[in-house]
C-alpha positions as CSV (number, residue, x, y, z in Angstrom):
1,X,106.9,80.0,-95.8
2,X,108.0,78.0,-92.7
3,X,109.7,74.6,-92.4
4,X,106.3,73.0,-91.8
5,X,103.9,75.0,-94.0
6,X,103.5,77.4,-96.9
7,X,100.8,80.0,-97.0
8,X,98.7,80.0,-100.2
9,X,96.0,82.6,-101.2
10,X,93.1,80.9,-103.0
11,X,90.9,83.3,-105.0
12,X,88.0,81.4,-106.4
13,X,84.2,81.6,-106.1
14,X,84.2,77.8,-106.5
15,X,87.4,76.8,-104.5
16,X,89.0,73.5,-105.4
17,X,91.4,73.3,-102.4
18,X,90.2,72.5,-98.8
19,X,92.2,72.4,-95.7
20,X,94.0,70.4,-94.5
21,X,96.3,69.9,-97.5
22,X,99.2,67.7,-96.6
23,X,102.4,66.4,-98.3
24,X,103.3,63.3,-96.4
25,X,106.0,62.2,-98.9
26,X,107.7,65.6,-99.1
27,X,110.9,66.5,-97.3
28,X,109.9,70.2,-97.6
29,X,106.9,71.9,-96.0
30,X,104.4,69.1,-95.1
31,X,101.2,71.2,-95.6
32,X,99.5,74.2,-97.1
33,X,97.9,76.9,-95.1
34,X,95.0,78.3,-97.1
35,X,93.4,81.7,-97.1
36,X,90.3,81.6,-99.4
37,X,88.3,84.4,-100.9
38,X,85.9,84.7,-103.8
39,X,86.7,88.3,-104.8
40,X,89.7,90.0,-106.3
41,X,89.5,93.1,-104.1
42,X,89.5,91.1,-100.9
43,X,92.5,89.0,-102.1
44,X,94.4,92.2,-102.9
45,X,93.7,93.5,-99.4
46,X,95.0,90.3,-97.9
47,X,98.1,90.4,-100.1
48,X,98.9,93.8,-98.6
49,X,98.8,92.7,-95.0
50,X,99.8,89.0,-95.0
51,X,102.9,87.1,-96.0
52,X,101.7,85.0,-99.0
53,X,104.0,82.3,-100.6
54,X,101.8,81.7,-103.6
55,X,98.4,82.4,-105.3
56,X,95.8,80.1,-106.9
57,X,93.3,82.1,-108.9
58,X,90.3,81.4,-111.1
59,X,90.3,83.1,-114.6
60,X,86.9,84.7,-114.1
61,X,86.1,86.3,-110.7
62,X,82.9,88.0,-109.7
63,X,84.4,91.5,-109.5
64,X,87.1,91.3,-112.3
65,X,88.7,89.0,-114.8
66,X,91.6,86.7,-113.8
67,X,93.9,88.7,-116.2
68,X,93.0,92.0,-114.5
69,X,93.5,90.4,-111.0
70,X,97.0,89.3,-112.0
71,X,97.8,92.8,-113.3
72,X,96.8,94.2,-109.9
73,X,98.9,91.6,-108.1
74,X,102.0,92.4,-110.2
75,X,101.6,96.1,-109.3
76,X,102.1,95.1,-105.7
77,X,104.4,92.1,-105.9
78,X,106.3,91.2,-109.1
79,X,107.7,87.9,-107.7
80,X,105.0,85.9,-105.9
81,X,104.1,82.8,-107.9
82,X,100.6,82.9,-109.5
83,X,98.8,79.8,-110.7
84,X,95.8,80.5,-112.9
85,X,92.9,78.0,-113.3
86,X,91.4,78.0,-116.7
87,X,89.9,75.8,-119.4
88,X,90.6,78.2,-122.3
89,X,93.7,77.7,-124.4
90,X,93.7,81.3,-125.5
91,X,93.4,82.6,-121.9
92,X,96.2,80.3,-120.9
93,X,98.5,81.5,-123.7
94,X,97.8,85.2,-123.0
95,X,98.2,84.7,-119.2
96,X,101.7,83.2,-119.5
97,X,102.8,86.3,-121.4
98,X,101.4,88.7,-118.9
99,X,102.5,87.9,-115.4
100,X,101.1,84.5,-114.7
101,X,103.7,82.0,-113.5
102,X,101.9,78.9,-114.7
103,X,98.4,77.7,-115.7
104,X,96.4,74.6,-114.7
105,X,93.3,73.2,-116.4
106,X,90.4,73.6,-114.1
107,X,88.6,70.5,-115.4
108,X,91.7,68.5,-114.5
109,X,91.9,69.9,-111.0
110,X,88.2,69.1,-110.1
111,X,88.2,66.2,-107.8
112,X,92.0,66.1,-107.8
113,X,93.0,68.7,-105.3
114,X,96.3,66.9,-104.5
115,X,97.5,67.5,-108.1
116,X,96.6,71.2,-107.8
117,X,98.3,71.4,-104.3
118,X,101.5,69.8,-105.6
119,X,101.6,72.1,-108.6
120,X,101.4,75.3,-106.4
121,X,103.9,73.8,-104.0
122,X,106.4,73.2,-106.8
123,X,106.0,76.7,-108.1
124,X,106.6,78.2,-104.6
125,X,109.7,76.0,-104.1
126,X,111.1,76.9,-107.5
127,X,110.6,80.5,-106.7
128,X,112.4,80.2,-103.4
129,X,115.4,78.3,-105.0
130,X,115.7,80.9,-107.8
131,X,115.7,83.8,-105.2
132,X,118.4,82.2,-103.1
133,X,120.5,81.5,-106.2
134,X,120.2,85.1,-107.3
135,X,121.1,86.4,-103.9
136,X,124.2,84.1,-103.7
137,X,125.5,85.3,-107.1
138,X,124.9,89.0,-106.0
139,X,126.9,88.4,-102.8
140,X,129.7,86.7,-104.7
141,X,129.9,89.7,-107.1
142,X,129.8,92.2,-104.3
143,X,132.6,90.2,-102.6
144,X,134.8,90.2,-105.7
145,X,134.4,94.0,-105.9
146,X,136.0,94.4,-102.6
147,X,139.3,93.1,-103.9
148,X,142.0,95.4,-105.3
149,X,143.1,92.7,-107.6
150,X,141.6,92.1,-111.0
151,X,139.7,88.8,-110.8
152,X,138.6,87.1,-114.0
153,X,137.3,83.8,-115.5
154,X,137.7,83.0,-119.2
155,X,136.5,80.0,-121.2
156,X,139.2,77.4,-121.9
157,X,139.9,78.8,-125.3
158,X,139.9,82.5,-124.1
159,X,137.0,83.4,-126.5
160,X,134.5,84.2,-123.7
161,X,134.8,86.2,-120.5
162,X,132.7,84.6,-117.9
163,X,133.5,86.9,-115.0
164,X,135.5,90.0,-114.3
165,X,135.4,92.6,-111.5
166,X,135.6,96.3,-111.9
167,X,139.3,96.4,-111.1
168,X,139.7,95.9,-114.9
169,X,138.7,99.5,-115.3
170,X,141.2,100.7,-112.7
171,X,144.2,98.8,-114.1
172,X,143.5,98.8,-117.9
173,X,141.5,102.1,-118.1
174,X,138.8,100.3,-120.1
175,X,135.3,99.4,-119.2
176,X,134.1,96.0,-118.1
177,X,131.4,96.2,-120.8
178,X,133.9,96.7,-123.5
179,X,135.8,93.5,-122.4
180,X,132.6,91.5,-122.2
181,X,131.7,92.6,-125.8
182,X,135.2,91.8,-127.0
183,X,137.1,89.3,-124.8
184,X,140.3,89.8,-126.8
185,X,140.3,93.6,-126.0
186,X,142.9,93.2,-123.2
187,X,145.5,91.9,-125.7
188,X,145.4,95.3,-127.5
189,X,146.7,97.0,-124.4
190,X,149.7,94.7,-124.0
191,X,153.1,96.2,-125.0
192,X,154.1,94.9,-128.4
193,X,157.4,93.5,-127.0
194,X,155.5,91.4,-124.4
195,X,152.6,90.1,-126.6
196,X,154.5,87.0,-127.8
197,X,155.3,85.9,-124.2
198,X,151.7,86.5,-123.2
199,X,150.3,84.5,-126.1
200,X,152.6,81.6,-125.3
201,X,151.5,81.7,-121.6
202,X,147.9,81.7,-122.7
203,X,148.5,78.6,-124.9
204,X,150.2,76.8,-122.0
205,X,147.2,77.4,-119.7
206,X,144.8,76.3,-122.4
207,X,146.9,73.1,-122.5
208,X,146.4,72.6,-118.8
209,X,149.5,74.3,-117.3
210,X,149.3,76.9,-114.5
211,X,151.4,80.0,-115.1
212,X,152.5,83.4,-113.7
213,X,154.1,86.2,-115.7
214,X,154.7,89.9,-115.8
215,X,154.1,92.2,-118.7
216,X,153.5,95.8,-119.6
217,X,150.3,97.4,-120.8
218,X,149.4,100.8,-122.2
219,X,146.2,102.5,-121.1
220,X,144.1,104.6,-123.5
221,X,145.6,107.8,-122.0
222,X,149.0,106.6,-123.0
223,X,150.2,105.7,-119.5
224,X,152.3,102.5,-119.3
225,X,151.9,100.1,-116.4
226,X,153.4,96.8,-115.3
227,X,151.0,93.9,-114.5
228,X,151.6,90.6,-112.8
229,X,149.1,87.9,-113.7
230,X,148.5,84.3,-112.5
231,X,146.3,81.8,-114.3
232,X,145.0,78.4,-113.3
233,X,143.3,76.0,-115.7
234,X,140.1,74.2,-114.4
235,X,140.0,70.8,-115.9
236,X,136.7,68.8,-116.4
237,X,136.7,65.4,-118.0
238,X,140.2,65.8,-119.2
239,X,139.5,69.2,-120.9
240,X,140.3,72.7,-119.8
241,X,136.8,74.1,-119.2
242,X,137.7,77.4,-117.7
243,X,140.7,79.5,-116.8
244,X,140.6,81.5,-113.6
245,X,143.1,84.2,-112.8
246,X,144.1,87.3,-110.9
247,X,146.1,90.4,-112.1
248,X,147.6,93.2,-110.2
249,X,149.3,96.5,-110.9
250,X,153.0,96.2,-109.9
251,X,154.1,99.5,-111.6
252,X,155.3,101.0,-108.3
253,X,157.2,97.9,-107.3
254,X,159.0,97.8,-110.7
255,X,159.9,101.5,-110.3
256,X,161.5,100.9,-106.9
257,X,163.3,97.8,-108.2
258,X,164.7,99.7,-111.1
259,X,166.0,102.5,-108.8
260,X,167.6,100.1,-106.4
261,X,169.1,98.0,-109.2
262,X,170.8,101.1,-110.5
263,X,172.3,101.9,-107.1
264,X,173.4,98.3,-106.5
265,X,174.8,97.9,-110.0
266,X,178.6,98.0,-109.9
267,X,180.2,97.3,-113.3
268,X,183.7,97.1,-111.9
269,X,182.8,94.2,-109.5
270,X,183.8,91.0,-111.2
271,X,181.0,88.9,-109.6
272,X,180.8,86.6,-112.6
273,X,184.4,85.4,-111.8
274,X,183.3,84.1,-108.4
275,X,182.8,80.3,-108.6
276,X,180.1,80.4,-105.8
277,X,176.7,81.8,-106.2
278,X,176.5,85.6,-105.8
279,X,173.3,87.5,-105.0
280,X,172.3,91.0,-104.1
281,X,169.0,92.1,-102.7
282,X,167.4,95.5,-102.4
283,X,166.0,96.9,-99.1
284,X,162.7,94.9,-99.6
285,X,164.6,91.6,-100.0
286,X,164.0,91.4,-103.8
287,X,166.7,89.8,-106.0
288,X,168.2,92.6,-108.1
289,X,171.7,91.3,-109.0
290,X,173.3,87.8,-109.4
291,X,176.2,86.2,-111.2
292,X,176.3,83.6,-113.9
293,X,176.8,80.8,-111.3
294,X,173.4,81.4,-109.8
295,X,171.7,81.3,-113.2
296,X,173.6,78.1,-114.1
297,X,172.8,76.4,-110.7
298,X,169.1,77.1,-111.0
299,X,168.8,76.6,-114.7
300,X,166.8,79.8,-115.0
301,X,167.4,82.5,-117.7
302,X,168.3,86.0,-116.4
303,X,164.8,87.2,-117.6
304,X,163.1,84.6,-115.5
305,X,165.2,85.4,-112.4
306,X,164.4,89.1,-112.8
307,X,160.7,88.4,-112.4
308,X,160.8,85.7,-109.7
309,X,160.3,86.2,-106.0
310,X,163.4,85.3,-104.0
311,X,161.6,82.5,-102.0
312,X,160.5,80.9,-105.3
313,X,164.2,79.8,-105.7
314,X,164.0,77.6,-102.6
315,X,162.1,74.5,-101.5
316,X,158.7,75.3,-99.8
317,X,160.0,73.8,-96.5
318,X,163.0,76.2,-96.4
319,X,161.3,79.5,-97.5
320,X,160.6,80.7,-93.9
321,X,164.3,80.0,-93.0
322,X,165.4,82.1,-96.0
323,X,163.1,85.0,-95.0
324,X,164.4,84.9,-91.4
325,X,168.0,84.8,-92.7
326,X,167.6,87.9,-94.8
327,X,165.8,89.7,-91.9
328,X,168.8,88.8,-89.7
329,X,171.2,90.4,-92.2
330,X,169.2,93.6,-92.2
331,X,169.0,93.6,-88.4
332,X,172.5,92.6,-87.4
333,X,174.6,93.2,-90.5
334,X,175.4,89.6,-91.3
335,X,173.6,86.2,-91.8
336,X,174.2,82.5,-92.4
337,X,171.7,79.9,-93.2
338,X,171.2,76.6,-95.0
339,X,168.5,75.9,-97.6
340,X,167.7,73.7,-100.6
341,X,167.9,75.6,-103.9
342,X,165.3,74.6,-106.5
343,X,166.3,74.2,-110.1
344,X,164.0,75.0,-113.1
345,X,163.2,71.2,-113.4
346,X,162.2,71.0,-109.7
347,X,165.4,69.3,-108.4
348,X,166.6,70.4,-104.9
349,X,170.3,71.0,-104.1
350,X,171.6,71.8,-100.6
351,X,173.4,75.1,-100.2
352,X,174.9,77.2,-97.4
353,X,174.4,80.9,-97.7
354,X,176.2,83.8,-96.1
355,X,175.6,87.5,-96.5
356,X,176.1,91.0,-95.2
357,X,174.2,94.3,-95.1
358,X,175.0,97.0,-97.7
359,X,174.7,100.5,-96.4
360,X,174.8,104.0,-97.9
361,X,177.3,106.7,-96.7
362,X,174.8,107.8,-94.0
363,X,174.5,104.3,-92.7
364,X,171.0,103.5,-94.0
365,X,170.4,100.0,-95.3
366,X,170.6,99.7,-99.0
367,X,170.3,95.9,-99.3
368,X,172.1,92.6,-98.7
369,X,174.7,90.8,-100.7
370,X,176.4,87.4,-100.2
371,X,177.4,84.1,-101.6
372,X,176.0,80.5,-101.6
373,X,178.1,77.4,-101.6
374,X,176.9,73.8,-102.4
375,X,177.2,71.5,-99.4
376,X,177.1,67.8,-98.9
377,X,173.6,66.1,-98.6
378,X,172.2,66.6,-95.1
379,X,169.3,65.1,-93.2
380,X,166.0,66.6,-93.9
381,X,164.8,68.3,-90.8
382,X,162.9,71.4,-92.0
383,X,159.3,72.2,-91.0
384,X,157.3,73.6,-94.0
385,X,156.3,77.1,-93.1
386,X,154.6,79.4,-95.5
387,X,152.9,82.6,-94.8
388,X,149.1,82.9,-94.9
389,X,147.7,85.5,-97.2
390,X,146.1,87.7,-94.5
391,X,144.5,90.1,-96.9
392,X,142.3,87.3,-98.3
393,X,141.5,85.5,-95.1
394,X,138.1,87.2,-94.8
395,X,137.5,86.5,-98.5
396,X,138.0,82.7,-97.9
397,X,135.8,82.7,-94.8
398,X,132.9,84.5,-96.5
399,X,133.0,82.3,-99.6
400,X,133.4,79.1,-97.6
401,X,130.4,79.9,-95.2
402,X,128.2,82.9,-96.0
403,X,127.9,81.9,-99.7
404,X,128.1,78.1,-99.6
405,X,125.4,77.8,-96.9
406,X,122.6,79.5,-98.8
407,X,123.7,77.7,-102.0
408,X,123.4,74.4,-100.2
409,X,119.9,75.3,-99.0
410,X,118.9,76.2,-102.6
411,X,120.3,72.9,-103.9
412,X,118.3,71.0,-101.3
413,X,115.1,72.7,-102.2
414,X,115.7,72.2,-105.9
415,X,116.2,68.5,-105.3
416,X,112.9,68.2,-103.5
417,X,111.2,69.9,-106.4
418,X,112.8,67.6,-109.0
419,X,111.5,64.6,-107.1
420,X,107.9,65.5,-107.8
421,X,108.0,67.5,-111.0
422,X,110.1,67.5,-114.2
423,X,110.4,71.0,-115.7
424,X,112.8,72.8,-117.9
425,X,112.6,75.6,-115.3
426,X,114.1,73.4,-112.7
427,X,116.8,72.3,-115.1
428,X,117.7,75.9,-115.6
429,X,117.9,76.5,-111.9
430,X,120.2,73.5,-111.5
431,X,122.5,74.8,-114.1
432,X,122.6,78.2,-112.3
433,X,123.3,76.5,-109.0
434,X,126.2,74.4,-110.5
435,X,127.6,77.5,-112.2
436,X,127.6,79.5,-108.9
437,X,129.1,76.6,-107.0
438,X,131.9,76.1,-109.5
439,X,132.6,79.8,-109.6
440,X,132.9,79.8,-105.8
441,X,135.4,76.9,-105.9
442,X,137.4,78.6,-108.8
443,X,137.7,81.9,-106.8
444,X,138.8,80.0,-103.8
445,X,141.7,78.5,-105.8
446,X,142.9,82.0,-106.3
447,X,142.6,83.0,-102.7
448,X,144.1,79.9,-101.0
449,X,147.8,80.2,-101.8
450,X,150.4,78.6,-99.7
451,X,150.3,76.6,-96.5
452,X,149.8,77.5,-92.9
453,X,152.5,77.0,-90.3
454,X,152.4,73.6,-88.7
455,X,151.6,73.1,-85.0
456,X,152.6,69.5,-84.5
457,X,151.5,67.5,-81.5
458,X,150.8,63.8,-80.7
459,X,147.7,62.7,-82.6
460,X,146.0,59.2,-82.3
461,X,145.2,58.0,-85.8
462,X,142.2,56.1,-84.7
463,X,140.6,59.1,-83.1
464,X,141.1,61.5,-86.0
465,X,140.0,58.9,-88.6
466,X,136.8,58.3,-86.7
467,X,136.1,62.0,-86.5
468,X,136.6,62.4,-90.2
469,X,134.3,59.5,-90.9
470,X,131.5,61.3,-89.1
471,X,131.9,64.5,-91.1
472,X,132.3,63.2,-94.6
473,X,129.3,61.9,-96.7
474,X,130.1,58.2,-96.9
475,X,126.7,56.7,-97.7
476,X,126.8,53.1,-96.4
477,X,130.5,52.5,-96.9
478,X,132.3,50.6,-94.2
479,X,135.4,51.7,-92.2
480,X,138.1,49.3,-90.9
481,X,140.7,50.6,-88.6
482,X,143.9,48.5,-88.3
483,X,146.1,50.9,-86.3
484,X,146.3,52.3,-82.8
485,X,149.4,54.4,-83.5
486,X,150.0,57.9,-82.3
487,X,151.9,60.2,-84.6
488,X,153.3,63.7,-84.5
489,X,151.3,65.9,-86.8
490,X,149.3,69.1,-87.1
491,X,145.8,67.9,-86.0
492,X,143.8,70.2,-88.3
493,X,145.9,69.4,-91.4
494,X,145.8,65.7,-90.6
495,X,142.0,65.8,-90.4
496,X,141.9,67.6,-93.8
497,X,144.2,64.9,-95.2
498,X,141.9,62.0,-94.1
499,X,138.7,63.9,-95.1
500,X,140.0,64.3,-98.7
501,X,141.2,60.7,-98.9
502,X,137.9,59.3,-97.6
503,X,135.9,61.6,-99.9
504,X,138.1,60.6,-102.8
505,X,137.5,56.9,-102.2
506,X,133.7,57.3,-101.9
507,X,133.3,59.5,-105.0
508,X,135.6,57.4,-107.2
509,X,133.9,54.1,-106.1
510,X,131.3,55.0,-108.7
511,X,133.7,56.3,-111.4
512,X,134.3,54.2,-114.6
513,X,137.9,54.4,-116.0
514,X,138.9,53.9,-119.6
515,X,141.8,51.5,-120.1
516,X,143.7,51.3,-123.4
517,X,144.8,47.8,-124.4
518,X,148.5,47.3,-125.0
519,X,149.4,47.4,-128.7
520,X,146.0,48.3,-129.9
521,X,143.7,51.3,-130.2
522,X,140.9,49.4,-128.5
523,X,139.6,50.8,-125.2
524,X,137.7,49.0,-122.5
525,X,135.6,50.6,-119.8
526,X,136.0,49.4,-116.2
527,X,132.5,49.2,-114.9
528,X,131.8,51.5,-111.9
529,X,130.7,50.0,-108.5
530,X,127.3,51.6,-109.1
531,X,126.7,49.1,-111.9
532,X,128.6,46.1,-110.7
533,X,129.0,45.9,-106.9
534,X,126.3,48.1,-105.4
535,X,128.0,51.5,-105.4
536,X,129.4,53.0,-102.2
537,X,127.2,50.9,-100.0
538,X,129.6,47.9,-100.7
539,X,132.7,50.0,-100.4
540,X,135.2,49.2,-97.6
541,X,137.9,51.7,-96.6
542,X,140.8,50.5,-94.5
543,X,143.3,52.6,-92.5
544,X,146.3,50.7,-91.4
545,X,149.8,51.0,-90.1
546,X,153.2,50.8,-91.9
547,X,156.7,50.5,-90.5
548,X,157.2,54.3,-90.9
549,X,153.7,55.6,-91.6
550,X,150.2,54.6,-92.5
551,X,148.0,53.8,-95.5
552,X,144.4,54.4,-96.6
553,X,143.1,51.7,-98.9
554,X,139.7,50.8,-100.5
555,X,138.2,48.0,-102.5
556,X,136.8,50.3,-105.2
557,X,137.7,50.4,-108.9
558,X,141.2,51.6,-108.2
559,X,143.4,54.0,-110.2
560,X,144.9,52.8,-113.5
561,X,148.7,52.5,-113.3
562,X,149.3,55.0,-116.1
563,X,147.3,57.7,-114.2
564,X,148.8,57.4,-110.7
565,X,151.6,59.9,-111.4
566,X,148.9,62.5,-112.4
567,X,146.4,62.3,-109.5
568,X,148.2,64.9,-107.3
569,X,148.2,67.5,-110.1
570,X,146.0,70.6,-109.6
571,X,142.7,70.3,-111.6
572,X,143.1,66.6,-112.3
573,X,140.0,64.5,-111.6
574,X,138.4,61.3,-112.8
575,X,135.0,62.7,-111.9
576,X,133.4,66.1,-112.5
577,X,134.8,68.2,-109.7
578,X,137.5,70.7,-108.9
579,X,140.3,68.2,-109.0
580,X,142.1,69.7,-106.0
581,X,141.3,67.1,-103.3
582,X,144.4,65.0,-103.8
583,X,146.5,68.0,-104.5
584,X,145.6,69.3,-101.0
585,X,146.6,65.9,-99.6
586,X,149.9,66.1,-101.4
587,X,150.6,69.6,-100.1
588,X,149.8,68.5,-96.5
589,X,152.1,65.5,-96.8
590,X,154.9,67.7,-98.2
591,X,154.4,70.3,-95.4
592,X,154.9,67.6,-92.8
593,X,158.0,66.4,-94.6
594,X,156.4,63.0,-95.4
595,X,156.1,61.1,-98.7
596,X,153.0,59.7,-100.5
597,X,152.7,57.0,-103.1
598,X,149.7,55.5,-104.9
599,X,149.4,51.7,-105.5
600,X,146.8,49.0,-105.9
601,X,145.2,47.6,-102.8
602,X,144.9,43.9,-102.0
603,X,141.3,44.1,-103.0
604,X,142.1,45.8,-106.4
605,X,141.2,49.3,-105.3
606,X,143.3,52.3,-104.6
607,X,145.9,52.4,-101.8
608,X,147.6,55.6,-100.6
609,X,150.8,55.1,-98.5
610,X,152.1,57.9,-96.4
611,X,155.7,57.3,-95.1
612,X,158.4,59.2,-93.3
613,X,156.0,59.7,-90.3
614,X,157.3,60.2,-86.8
615,X,155.6,57.9,-84.3
616,X,155.0,58.9,-80.7
617,X,156.3,56.2,-78.3
618,X,155.0,55.7,-74.7
């Protein structure tokens, strides 16, 4: 099949289709190319040497029956769509059970060749969409198998395993098939002492909270291993629909930590008597010893500190400085740096840290130890730097392009088919497309952890907004620019920020919100623009300037006041989607050291205000 035509083999001694056959109202192929023969043997010969997109065959041919012809076709090609012309109900019923894709009453087709042509066109397009969907899912599975991590997707209540790669067999020593048959099987492998904490973590995720934890498992051969698992709830319409996660074997890391902790442990050192924070790191920079002051300052229990990465104790904007400070201690023997320490409730407190290298008798580095002292508040000047997960860069690239592109093609072909034909087959294909698309997005949330380093430069707001307006699907919405400011920002991240804000306004301009009346249980539904004001075609989006930043406002349905604090949470959405668009915006704002708030626009819609922005002056 080409973009302009599909090739159909017509096998009939009284053919009902004549060239040219056109589809002037179709966005797909605009015509059929016909090859017509009245004999089955001739048709089979043409099938061997010609690329055929579909077959229209009579149920009674001069040299064999239509049923026998279809059997011969299936011996050669099990996928090509075959439409059988018949007037017999019994023949039709038998044919659909034996290789025929669909049947069409011959008496209906007589004199109505356009109906017959449209039917075969829809069958061919449905076949093409199904093939692309199958290929995309196969590629996605093959891609997941390249990961050393155990990737999995459970239902929101943990009763169904929707996806798991073969790393389950490597880590747990059990087959994927056994887990699919019994999704609770993995719990039987968890060490009895860790089962309660794992169950509590599962309950938190089912309630909508992301989590990360470490626990022990016992394989069927008796070997015990340590596993670190992360889990992310996927929320749809206010309910956790799926839980996506990744698990990895950290047994070797735990062994090394245990050995180094034993070497660093010095019972006669009264570290708990030191009023400042005391810390000790092993040769890999992992936290292996601390005093009561550190636990008190952070609000974390000792068990939590033992399983946390060192950088998790600091604000994201300071984590790179912390890493560099530790590297300096190993390289030069001493270090000093400032960083904001994060407490368990998310509060940041400024500290000054000093430290020195610990060495063995032969001079090799054993670790770093030092103290941290609370300092007076200081001006915020850090740039948010977080390392990019290099091992998953290729994974993100393939999912974003090589898998999304064919899926988009399949969705486009499906939409064309649904315009002309209503079939439960097409509904099934749509559900398959939606499932694959959601799975791609879910796996991306596992792969895309952290933020790339900023590369700030002067960026004209007007230019970047106009570029984003051209790349985002905005229907007939209107853009108003009320700024000519030039700001310092990372151009790529700023474009991503505006693309997500524009897309959010357009998508939510058609989203009804439920508003609870004060003092009652009565609810009222705010009518979406699609029912009241003409949908996104009437939407106006405005980008303007503030004294220390800029704003993006629309005249859509707005965001209810009691929901504004939640819109930046992962997985939160008022429409059916991933719910990560505004979370990405919030991370970009935080990476730049800016602030973002949500309010009501002058027109009653949503208004996002970004402040703390540095303007570039002439």
